[in-house]
VOGU-911211 format. One record per residue: residue in three letters; x, y, z of N, C-alpha, C in turn. Coordinates in pm, 1 decimal, always signed. Layout:
BEGIN
<rec ALA; <X; Y; Z>; <X; Y; Z>; <X; Y; Z>>
...
This chain:
BEGIN
<rec MET; <-815.8; +1442.5; -974.8>; <-766.4; +1420.7; -839.8>; <-885.6; +1384.6; -751.4>>
<rec ALA; <-866.4; +1291.1; -663.4>; <-974.8; +1244.1; -577.3>; <-1013.6; +1349.9; -475.2>>
<rec ASP; <-1141.5; +1353.1; -443.5>; <-1191.4; +1442.4; -339.0>; <-1156.8; +1378.3; -205.2>>
<rec LEU; <-1075.3; +1445.4; -126.6>; <-1026.8; +1388.2; -1.1>; <-1119.5; +1412.4; +116.2>>
<rec GLY; <-1216.9; +1495.5; +99.9>; <-1309.7; +1523.2; +208.4>; <-1251.0; +1618.0; +310.6>>
<rec LYS; <-1321.1; +1724.7; +333.4>; <-1273.9; +1826.0; +427.6>; <-1270.8; +1768.3; +568.9>>
<rec GLY; <-1161.8; +1793.4; +637.6>; <-1149.5; +1752.1; +776.2>; <-1091.4; +1613.5; +796.8>>
<rec ARG; <-1083.7; +1532.8; +692.4>; <-1025.2; +1399.3; +706.9>; <-873.9; +1412.5; +711.2>>
<rec ARG; <-812.6; +1344.3; +805.8>; <-668.0; +1351.1; +822.3>; <-598.1; +1280.4; +706.1>>
<rec VAL; <-496.4; +1346.4; +650.6>; <-418.4; +1289.3; +541.1>; <-276.6; +1271.9; +593.1>>
<rec GLN; <-231.3; +1144.7; +600.5>; <-102.9; +1116.4; +662.9>; <-20.3; +1019.9; +579.2>>
<rec GLY; <+106.0; +1007.7; +616.1>; <+194.9; +906.9; +560.0>; <+209.9; +913.3; +409.9>>
<rec GLY; <+202.0; +796.2; +348.2>; <+220.3; +783.6; +204.7>; <+116.2; +860.1; +125.3>>
<rec GLU; <-6.4; +864.1; +176.6>; <-113.1; +936.4; +108.0>; <-81.1; +1087.0; +103.9>>
<rec ARG; <-27.7; +1138.4; +213.9>; <+8.5; +1280.2; +220.2>; <+125.9; +1310.4; +126.8>>
<rec ASP; <+223.4; +1219.9; +123.7>; <+338.9; +1238.0; +36.0>; <+296.7; +1238.9; -110.1>>
<rec LYS; <+209.0; +1147.2; -147.3>; <+161.6; +1139.9; -285.8>; <+82.7; +1265.6; -321.3>>
<rec LEU; <-5.8; +1307.7; -230.6>; <-84.7; +1428.1; -253.9>; <+7.0; +1549.7; -269.1>>
<rec SER; <+105.2; +1559.7; -182.6>; <+199.5; +1671.0; -186.8>; <+272.4; +1673.7; -321.4>>
<rec HIS; <+316.7; +1558.5; -367.1>; <+387.0; +1548.7; -495.6>; <+295.1; +1589.3; -611.0>>
<rec ASP; <+171.7; +1539.6; -609.6>; <+75.5; +1572.2; -716.2>; <+42.6; +1721.1; -719.0>>
<rec LEU; <+20.4; +1778.8; -600.9>; <-11.4; +1921.4; -593.3>; <+105.8; +2006.0; -641.1>>
<rec LYS; <+225.2; +1967.0; -601.3>; <+345.5; +2040.1; -642.1>; <+358.4; +2039.0; -794.4>>
<rec LYS; <+339.3; +1923.0; -854.5>; <+350.8; +1910.2; -1000.2>; <+248.5; +1998.8; -1071.5>>
<rec LYS; <+125.2; +1999.6; -1022.0>; <+20.4; +2079.9; -1084.5>; <+42.5; +2229.3; -1062.1>>
<rec TYR; <+90.4; +2265.8; -944.1>; <+115.9; +2407.4; -914.4>; <+228.2; +2460.6; -1003.2>>
<rec VAL; <+335.3; +2384.4; -1015.4>; <+447.6; +2425.8; -1099.0>; <+403.6; +2436.8; -1245.1>>
<rec ALA; <+307.0; +2353.7; -1285.6>; <+255.5; +2357.5; -1422.7>; <+161.2; +2476.3; -1446.0>>
<rec GLY; <+123.4; +2547.9; -1338.3>; <+43.6; +2669.1; -1357.0>; <-89.0; +2674.7; -1283.7>>
<rec ALA; <-130.6; +2567.3; -1217.5>; <-257.0; +2569.7; -1143.2>; <-244.0; +2661.8; -1022.0>>
<rec SER; <-354.3; +2726.7; -985.6>; <-352.8; +2814.2; -868.4>; <-381.3; +2732.4; -742.9>>
<rec ILE; <-348.1; +2789.5; -629.0>; <-376.0; +2721.8; -502.0>; <-526.9; +2704.1; -487.3>>
<rec ARG; <-603.6; +2803.5; -525.9>; <-750.1; +2793.0; -516.0>; <-804.6; +2681.1; -603.6>>
<rec GLU; <-751.8; +2667.3; -724.7>; <-794.6; +2558.3; -812.9>; <-761.4; +2423.3; -752.1>>
<rec LEU; <-642.3; +2411.8; -694.8>; <-601.0; +2285.4; -632.9>; <-687.0; +2253.4; -511.2>>
<rec ALA; <-718.5; +2355.2; -433.3>; <-802.7; +2334.8; -315.0>; <-941.0; +2285.2; -356.5>>
<rec GLU; <-996.3; +2347.4; -459.6>; <-1128.9; +2308.7; -505.4>; <-1129.3; +2166.0; -560.6>>
<rec SER; <-1026.3; +2130.1; -637.2>; <-1022.9; +1997.3; -698.6>; <-1001.7; +1885.7; -597.1>>
<rec THR; <-940.6; +1916.9; -482.2>; <-918.1; +1814.3; -379.7>; <-1023.8; +1816.5; -269.8>>
<rec GLY; <-1102.1; +1923.2; -264.4>; <-1201.0; +1935.2; -157.6>; <-1139.2; +1977.0; -25.2>>
<rec ARG; <-1017.4; +2029.9; -30.3>; <-948.6; +2075.4; +90.6>; <-944.9; +2227.3; +93.1>>
<rec SER; <-902.6; +2283.8; +204.4>; <-899.5; +2428.7; +218.1>; <-776.5; +2488.1; +149.4>>
<rec TYR; <-785.6; +2617.5; +123.0>; <-673.8; +2692.0; +66.5>; <-551.5; +2677.8; +157.5>>
<rec GLY; <-572.8; +2692.6; +287.8>; <-463.0; +2685.5; +384.6>; <-393.1; +2551.1; +385.3>>
<rec PHE; <-470.8; +2442.7; +372.7>; <-413.6; +2308.4; +370.0>; <-323.6; +2292.3; +247.5>>
<rec VAL; <-372.6; +2333.2; +131.0>; <-295.7; +2320.8; +7.2>; <-171.2; +2408.8; +15.0>>
<rec HIS; <-186.2; +2530.4; +63.3>; <-73.0; +2622.6; +79.5>; <+33.3; +2558.4; +168.4>>
<rec ARG; <-8.5; +2500.1; +280.2>; <+84.5; +2436.7; +374.1>; <+158.3; +2320.6; +308.0>>
<rec LEU; <+85.5; +2234.8; +236.0>; <+150.4; +2121.9; +168.8>; <+253.0; +2169.1; +66.3>>
<rec LEU; <+218.2; +2272.7; -7.9>; <+311.0; +2323.2; -108.7>; <+437.3; +2379.3; -44.1>>
<rec THR; <+421.4; +2455.2; +63.0>; <+540.1; +2512.0; +128.3>; <+623.0; +2402.7; +193.5>>
<rec GLU; <+558.5; +2300.9; +250.0>; <+631.2; +2188.4; +309.4>; <+709.9; +2112.0; +204.1>>
<rec SER; <+658.6; +2109.7; +80.6>; <+726.3; +2035.6; -25.9>; <+835.0; +2118.0; -93.9>>
<rec GLY; <+855.0; +2242.2; -49.1>; <+965.2; +2323.6; -98.6>; <+935.6; +2406.3; -222.2>>
<rec VAL; <+809.4; +2420.8; -256.8>; <+771.8; +2500.1; -373.9>; <+791.3; +2648.7; -343.7>>
<rec THR; <+845.4; +2722.5; -440.6>; <+851.0; +2867.4; -429.9>; <+717.9; +2919.5; -481.9>>
<rec LEU; <+639.8; +2979.3; -394.2>; <+506.7; +3025.0; -431.5>; <+514.0; +3149.6; -517.8>>
<rec ARG; <+423.0; +3157.7; -613.3>; <+415.3; +3273.6; -701.5>; <+352.0; +3390.7; -626.5>>
<rec GLY; <+380.3; +3511.4; -675.2>; <+316.1; +3630.5; -620.8>; <+170.0; +3633.3; -662.0>>
<rec ARG; <+94.5; +3720.0; -601.1>; <-48.2; +3728.1; -630.9>; <-75.2; +3784.7; -769.0>>
<rec GLY; <+14.8; +3866.6; -819.3>; <-1.7; +3922.3; -953.2>; <-97.9; +4039.4; -954.5>>
<rec GLY; <-112.1; +4099.1; -1069.4>; <-202.2; +4212.3; -1083.6>; <-141.2; +4340.0; -1029.3>>
<rec ALA; <-202.5; +4450.1; -1064.5>; <-155.0; +4580.5; -1018.9>; <-194.1; +4601.2; -872.9>>
<rec THR; <-108.0; +4667.2; -800.6>; <-140.5; +4702.7; -662.9>; <-165.7; +4852.3; -658.1>>
<rec ARG; <-234.2; +4894.3; -558.1>; <-268.6; +5036.7; -547.9>; <-144.9; +5124.0; -540.7>>
<rec GLY; <-45.9; +5078.8; -468.1>; <+76.4; +5157.3; -453.7>; <+144.2; +5180.2; -586.6>>
<rec LYS; <+155.2; +5076.5; -667.1>; <+219.6; +5089.3; -797.3>; <+136.4; +5177.2; -890.3>>
<rec ALA; <+6.4; +5165.0; -885.5>; <-80.9; +5245.0; -972.0>; <-68.3; +5393.3; -938.3>>
<rec LYS; <-60.8; +5424.2; -808.3>; <-45.1; +5563.5; -766.0>; <+87.4; +5619.7; -816.0>>
<rec GLN; <+192.9; +5542.1; -799.1>; <+325.0; +5588.0; -842.1>; <+327.7; +5609.9; -991.5>>
<rec LYS; <+265.6; +5523.0; -1066.2>; <+262.5; +5535.9; -1211.9>; <+184.8; +5661.5; -1252.7>>
<rec ALA; <+73.3; +5686.0; -1185.5>; <-7.0; +5804.3; -1215.4>; <+69.6; +5932.6; -1185.4>>
<rec LYS; <+144.1; +5933.8; -1075.0>; <+223.9; +6051.2; -1039.5>; <+333.6; +6075.4; -1143.3>>
<rec ALA; <+394.6; +5967.2; -1189.4>; <+503.3; +5978.1; -1286.1>; <+453.5; +6033.6; -1419.4>>
<rec GLN; <+330.1; +6003.8; -1454.5>; <+273.3; +6050.7; -1581.0>; <+226.3; +6195.3; -1572.6>>
<rec SER; <+208.3; +6248.9; -1452.5>; <+159.1; +6387.4; -1434.6>; <+262.2; +6489.5; -1467.7>>
């Protein structure tokens, strides 16, 4: 994917194409951070494009403190 340069405005057909490409890669398993790095854009920009394109974003994953505490209490 081409480096778009931070701060450069992405509009019209270029934005639509970028949005489509990012959506396809995200659905295939790429993270927002990976997509941001590969395009040279910010995490927030990529996140915004994905939500605008109708993608259901994945959860952050991993154990959370609340769940770990509950599990520890249950084992006691």
